[in-house]
C-alpha positions in Angstrom: 46.8 -263.2 -30.7 49.0 -260.3 -32.0 47.4 -258.0 -29.5 48.1 -260.3 -26.6 51.8 -260.7 -27.6 52.1 -257.0 -28.0 50.5 -256.3 -24.7 52.7 -258.9 -23.0 55.8 -257.2 -24.5 54.6 -253.8 -23.2 54.0 -255.2 -19.8 57.4 -256.8 -19.7 59.0 -253.5 -20.6 57.0 -251.8 -17.9 58.2 -254.3 -15.3 61.8 -253.5 -16.3 61.1 -249.9 -15.6 60.6 -248.5 -19.2 57.2 -246.7 -19.6 55.6 -247.2 -23.0 55.9 -244.4 -25.5 53.1 -242.6 -27.3 53.6 -244.6 -30.5 53.4 -247.9 -28.5 50.1 -246.7 -26.8 48.7 -245.7 -30.2 49.7 -249.1 -31.7 48.1 -250.9 -28.8 44.9 -248.9 -29.3 44.8 -249.8 -33.0 45.3 -253.5 -32.2 42.6 -253.4 -29.6 40.2 -251.8 -32.1 40.9 -254.6 -34.5 40.1 -257.2 -31.8 36.8 -255.4 -31.1 36.0 -255.3 -34.8 36.6 -259.0 -35.1 34.3 -259.7 -32.2 31.6 -257.5 -33.7 32.0 -259.2 -37.1 31.6 -262.6 -35.6 28.2 -261.7 -34.2 27.0 -260.0 -37.4 24.1 -261.6 -39.3 23.1 -260.6 -42.8 19.7 -259.1 -43.4 16.9 -261.5 -44.2 15.0 -261.4 -47.5 11.9 -259.8 -46.1 13.7 -257.3 -43.8 13.9 -253.6 -44.7 17.3 -252.5 -46.0 18.6 -249.0 -46.2 17.7 -247.1 -49.4 20.3 -245.9 -51.8 19.7 -242.3 -52.7 20.5 -241.5 -56.3 19.2 -237.9 -56.3 22.5 -236.0 -56.6 25.8 -236.7 -58.3 27.5 -237.0 -54.9 24.9 -239.7 -53.9 25.6 -241.6 -57.0 29.3 -241.3 -56.6 29.2 -242.5 -53.0 26.9 -245.4 -53.8 28.5 -246.8 -56.9 32.1 -245.6 -57.2 33.6 -247.9 -54.5 32.1 -251.1 -56.2 33.4 -250.0 -59.6 36.8 -248.7 -58.5 37.8 -251.5 -56.2 38.5 -254.1 -58.8 40.8 -251.7 -60.6 42.6 -250.3 -57.6 43.0 -253.3 -55.3 46.3 -254.4 -56.8 47.9 -251.0 -56.4 46.4 -250.8 -52.9 48.0 -254.0 -51.8 51.3 -253.0 -53.4 51.3 -249.7 -51.5 50.2 -251.4 -48.3 
């Protein structure tokens, strides 16, 4: 809905003779990507019990960090993330 309103505003400005600026084009692209992500998310199905899932590699420290750090850090950092956002 936000993308449609934004696009309508851009089209109205173009009809009045004002071409959109680079920031407006970038913002429209980001909003369009969000629409695409929402459509892809609505079609996503979780993996079944008997289906193969990707393996988590715990061979190196970087693998362990990439696999486990986000799950452990998010509960502590989410409040500060939302405040900064």
